[in-house]
C-alpha positions as CSV (number, residue, x, y, z in Angstrom):
1,M,-21.0,-12.4,8.2
2,S,-18.8,-12.1,11.3
3,N,-16.0,-13.8,9.4
4,L,-16.2,-11.2,6.7
5,I,-16.0,-8.4,9.3
6,N,-13.0,-10.1,10.9
7,L,-11.3,-10.3,7.5
8,G,-12.1,-6.6,7.0
9,C,-10.4,-5.8,10.3
10,D,-7.4,-7.8,9.3
11,V,-7.1,-6.0,6.0
12,S,-7.5,-2.7,7.9
13,D,-4.6,-3.7,10.1
14,I,-2.5,-4.4,7.0
15,H,-3.4,-1.0,5.6
16,R,-2.4,0.7,8.9
17,R,1.0,-1.0,8.8
18,Y,1.4,0.0,5.1
19,A,0.4,3.6,6.0
20,E,3.2,3.7,8.7
21,I,5.8,2.9,6.0
22,H,4.3,5.4,3.6
23,G,4.4,8.1,6.2
24,A,7.9,7.3,7.1
25,L,9.1,7.4,3.5
26,F,7.2,10.4,2.3
27,G,6.9,12.3,5.5
28,I,10.6,12.3,6.1
29,T,12.1,15.8,5.9
30,S,14.9,16.6,3.5
31,Y,17.2,17.3,6.5
32,R,16.6,13.8,7.9
33,M,17.2,12.3,4.4
34,V,20.5,14.1,4.2
35,L,21.5,12.7,7.7
36,Y,20.5,9.2,6.6
37,A,22.6,9.6,3.4
38,L,25.6,10.9,5.3
39,K,25.5,8.0,7.7
40,G,25.1,5.6,4.8
41,E,21.8,4.4,6.3
42,S,19.4,5.2,3.5
43,R,20.0,2.0,1.6
44,S,19.3,-0.1,4.8
45,M,16.2,2.0,5.4
46,Y,14.9,1.3,1.9
47,S,15.8,-2.4,2.4
48,D,13.8,-2.5,5.6
49,Y,10.8,-0.9,4.0
50,E,11.0,-3.2,1.0
51,R,11.2,-6.3,3.3
52,R,8.2,-5.1,5.4
53,L,6.1,-4.4,2.4
54,K,6.8,-7.9,1.0
55,G,5.6,-9.3,4.2
56,L,2.4,-7.3,4.0
57,Q,1.9,-8.5,0.4
58,E,2.1,-12.1,1.6
59,E,-0.4,-11.5,4.4
60,L,-2.7,-9.7,2.1
61,G,-2.6,-12.5,-0.5
62,A,-3.7,-15.0,2.1
63,H,-6.6,-12.7,3.1
64,I,-7.7,-12.2,-0.5
65,S,-8.1,-15.9,-0.9
66,S,-10.0,-16.1,2.4
67,I,-12.3,-13.3,1.4
68,R,-13.2,-15.0,-1.9
69,K,-14.0,-18.3,0.0
70,T,-16.3,-16.6,2.6
71,D,-19.9,-17.7,2.5
72,L,-22.4,-14.9,2.3
73,P,-25.4,-15.6,4.6
74,L,-27.2,-12.4,3.7
75,K,-28.0,-11.5,0.1
76,N,-27.3,-7.8,0.8
77,S,-23.8,-8.6,2.1
78,A,-22.7,-9.2,-1.5
79,D,-21.9,-5.5,-2.0
80,L,-19.8,-5.5,1.1
81,H,-18.0,-8.7,0.0
82,N,-17.3,-7.4,-3.5
83,S,-16.1,-4.0,-2.1
84,L,-13.8,-5.7,0.3
85,I,-12.3,-7.8,-2.6
86,E,-11.9,-4.7,-4.7
87,Y,-10.3,-2.8,-1.8
88,T,-7.8,-5.6,-1.1
89,H,-6.8,-5.8,-4.7
90,I,-6.1,-2.1,-4.9
91,L,-4.3,-2.1,-1.6
92,S,-2.2,-4.9,-3.0
93,Q,-1.4,-2.7,-6.0
94,V,-0.5,0.2,-3.8
95,I,1.8,-1.9,-1.6
96,S,3.5,-3.4,-4.7
97,A,4.0,0.1,-6.2
98,L,5.6,1.4,-3.0
99,E,7.7,-1.8,-2.7
100,S,9.0,-1.3,-6.2
101,M,9.8,2.4,-5.5
102,C,11.7,1.3,-2.3
103,S,13.6,-1.3,-4.3
104,Q,14.7,1.2,-7.0
105,L,15.6,3.8,-4.3
106,K,17.7,1.1,-2.6
107,D,19.4,-0.1,-5.8
108,D,20.4,3.3,-7.2
109,E,18.6,6.3,-5.7
110,D,20.5,8.9,-7.7
111,E,19.7,7.3,-11.0
112,Y,16.1,6.7,-10.1
113,R,15.6,10.4,-9.1
114,S,17.5,11.8,-12.1
115,S,15.8,13.4,-15.0
116,I,14.9,11.6,-18.2
117,N,13.7,12.8,-21.7
118,N,10.5,14.6,-20.7
119,G,12.1,16.3,-17.7
120,Q,10.6,14.1,-15.1
121,S,12.5,11.4,-13.2
122,R,11.2,7.8,-13.1
123,F,10.7,8.4,-9.4
124,L,8.3,11.3,-10.1
125,Q,6.4,9.3,-12.8
126,D,6.1,6.4,-10.4
127,K,5.0,8.7,-7.6
128,V,2.2,10.2,-9.8
129,N,0.9,6.7,-10.6
130,Y,1.2,5.7,-7.0
131,D,-0.8,8.8,-5.9
132,Y,-3.5,8.0,-8.4
133,S,-3.8,4.4,-6.9
134,I,-4.0,5.9,-3.4
135,R,-6.9,8.1,-4.4
136,E,-8.7,5.1,-5.8
137,L,-8.0,3.2,-2.6
138,E,-9.4,6.1,-0.6
139,R,-12.5,6.2,-2.8
140,I,-13.2,2.5,-2.3
141,G,-12.3,2.7,1.3
142,T,-14.9,5.4,1.9
143,R,-17.5,3.2,0.3
144,L,-16.4,0.2,2.3
145,N,-16.6,2.1,5.6
146,K,-20.2,3.1,4.8
147,L,-21.1,-0.5,4.1
148,F,-19.4,-1.8,7.2
149,S,-21.2,0.9,9.3
150,T,-24.6,-0.5,8.2
151,Y,-24.0,-4.0,9.4
């Protein structure tokens, strides 16, 4: 059981580092974005975020396989185990989505943010899907926190 808790803590650390990138990307003010663009640094900023997210994906992949191999000494720990697996899969999807957005922003930000047929940019469409995945991650994370608190 302690191995499962340690893996949960490791996944939590990956989530924390992902959240830092999310906050930096979406918490940045328009003024700062203009400054980055004027300095020509926005592309390198997106490249850095993309590189860091890829690293998190690799770490998370290793943890997913470790979680699956974990022996469950207690019968009632199966719910915790399954919730942790579900959480790591959704966290992986969220990180992949943000990585993809950073990649497209890096490659051609103007094109990615420009309007398409239905009046929404691809960026906005991707952001809506990304936000939906985040809500799902929060829902499962809440359940996981409750399960961890009872052990």
